N, C-alpha and C positions, 0 to 999 in steps of 0.2 A: 417459169420464173426461176432465176438463179438464187443463190443464197445471200445475195447482198441487196435485199429489198430496199429500194431507194425512193425517197420522196423529195420533191421540190416544194418549198413553201415561200410564196412571195409575201413581202412585208412580214417576215417571220421573226424579227428581232424583238418585238415588243407587243404588248396587248394580247389580243386573242391569238395572233400569229405565233407569239412566243409560247403560249400554252399549247398550241398545236404542235410546235416543234418539240417541246419537252415530252409530250405524250407519245409521239412517233418514235422519238429517240429511246424512250423507256421501253418501247415495244420491240426494240432491236433494229429499227430501220437505220440506214444511212440517210442523213439529213443534209440537204443542201438548201441553205437559207439565202434568199435574194432580197436585198434591201439597199437603200441609198447609202446608209451608214452602218458600219460594223460596231455594235455596242459590246462585243466580246461574249455574247451569249454562247457562240460556238465553242469558245475557250472553256466556258463553264461546263458545257455538255461533254467536252473532251473527244474521245475517239468517236468516229463515225459521224462527225459534224463538220461542215465546211460552210464558209461564208462566200458569197459572190456579189460584188457590187452591181446593183441593178436599178435601172430606171424602167419601171413597168409600163410607162407610156411609150416606150420605144420597142417596137416589134423585133428589131435586130437584137436587142439585149435579151429578149425572151428566148429567141432561138439560141443565143450563146449560152444561156444558163442550162438549157437542155443538153447541148453538146458537152458542156462541162460535166454534167452528171454522167454521161456515157463514158467520157474519158476517165472519170474518177472511179466509178464503181462498176461500169460495164453495162448498166441497165437503168431504166426508169420505170417505176411501177405505179406511182401516184403523183399527181400534180395538184397542188392546192393553190387556187387563186384567192389569196387572202388580202392582198394590199388594197387599201381604200381609205377614205376619210369621210367624216360627217361634218356638215356645217349647215345651219339653218339660215335662210335668207328669204325675206318677203318678196313677192312678185315684182313690186316696183323698184326694188334694189338690185335685181339680178341683171348682170351685164354679160356680154359674150365671153369675157375672160373667166368669170366664175363658172358659167355653163361649161366651157371647154375644159377647164381644169378638173372639174368634177367628173365629167363624162370620160375624159381621157384616163383618169386615175381609176375610177370605179368600174367602167364598162369596157372601154377599148382594151384595157389591159387584160380583161377576162377573155375576150374573144381571141386576141392574139396569143395569150397564154395557152389557151386550148389548142390553137393551131400549131404552136411550137411543140406542145406535148405530144400531139398525135403523131408527129413524125417519128417518135421513138417508142411510144406505148404499144405494148403487145396485147393480145387477147388476155383478159383477166385484169388489165390495167384499169385505173379509176381516175377520174377528174372530180375534184370537189371544189365548188365555188362558194365562198363565204358571202352570203347575201344578207338579208335583214328582213324583219317583218315589215319594214318600210317598202319592201318589194311586193307587198300584198295589200297594203292599205295606205291611203294618203293621209298626211297630217299637215297642219298649218305651218306655213313658212318653210316647207320641206319639199317643194315641188321638184327641184333639180335632183336632190338626193334620191327621192322616190323614183324619179324617172330612171336614174342609173341602176337602182336595185330591181325595179320591175324588169329592166332590160337584162340584168343578170339572170333572173328567173326565166325569161324568155329564151335566152341563149342556152341555158341548162336544159330546158325541155326540148328545144329543137335539136341540139347536138346529141341528146340521148337517143333520139330517133335516127339521126344520121350515122352515129358511130356504133350503134348496137350490133350491126352486122359484123363489125370487127371485134366484137367481144369487149368493147370498152364501155364502161358505165360512167354516166355523168349525173351528178346530184348536187344540190345546193343545201346549205344549212342557213337557217334564217333566225338569228338571235334577236331577242329584244335588247333593251339597254343592258350592256355589260359594263360594269364600272372599270374602265381602263383610263390610262392617262389621256388618250385621245378623246374619249367620251367626255371626261371632265373638262378638257379644254373647250370642246364644242358646246357643252352646256353652260359654260361661262361666257359664251358669245352673246352679243347684243340682242340677237333675234331668237335665241333658243327658247324652248317652252319653260325653262326654269324661271324666266321673267325676273331675273335679279335675285331669286332665292338662292340660298346656299345649295350646292349640288346635293349634299346629303339630305336636306329638307325636301328638295324636289323629288329625289328618288324615293324617299319614305312616303311621300304623298302619292306618287305614281304607283308604288306597290300596294298601298291601301286601296286605291281606287280601281286597280286593274289586274293584279296578280292573283290567280286562283290559289297558288301555293303560299302566298304571303311573303314572297321573296323574289329576287331576280336570279337568273342563272350566272354561273361563273365561267371564266374562260376555259377552265379545265373541263367543264361539262360540255361546252361546245366542242372542245378537242376530242372528248370521248365519242361523240357522235361522228366526227370526222374519221376517227380510227375505225369505228364500226363500218362506216360506209366504204372504207378502203379495203376491208377484209373480205374473205370468202364467205363470211357469214351473211354478207349483204349481197350475195351473188344474184339475187332476183330483183334487186332494187335499182332502178335507174329512172331518170327524168323527174325525180321528186325534189321538192323544195320544202324541207322539213323544219318546222318551227322549233326553236329551243328557247322557250319563253315563259316557263312556269305557268302556262295557262292564260297568258294575257290575250291571246287571239286563238281561241279554240276553233278547230276546223275539222 
């Protein structure tokens, strides 16, 4: 590895993705953020940060962001598949458009992001997929999102086996509910488990009934795990889908 350790983060302008970008930048990485819209996070980060307009559902765009990283810093060390969205929908309301949009954004993007990354990752490189505890257990009105995240975990485990001989590690992080703008929007949806409660009331009730630590994780805590998994300290860890959930789903 050269001295310009470089990470690509899809969906890295807001929410958990922004926390991941900030953590890697603070660690000294060159950060390439791919997203549909530039909210000027890279301007706030300053040196070693670059924005690339990206539609993660387009495999060609994913190849292009990898090539951009190589032209910019000369190397790619870590690829974080973070882009995704959450929305609850009961079975009878699901149509093909909803199914396709969710699977394209949450699952197709991960597979083709990995494919693009592997073209330039060297031994010691790492892929980190941002999944969810919804990739490990089903919940009501959440079948399509769960399908997408179970798929992410399956891709993670399969590619860890496939890419291990090249010295590339593949892991997933599985957060529980992290209060981001995207989650708040999803919880305000018609079919969400909040059932018309305020988001704060729903989260407080969820914590009381589910969290061993009496709280929920933050984006920066998810980012800290990503940073660890990207580091040499995690050199023996691959194929794992690790919960960041304050003990909501002990395993």
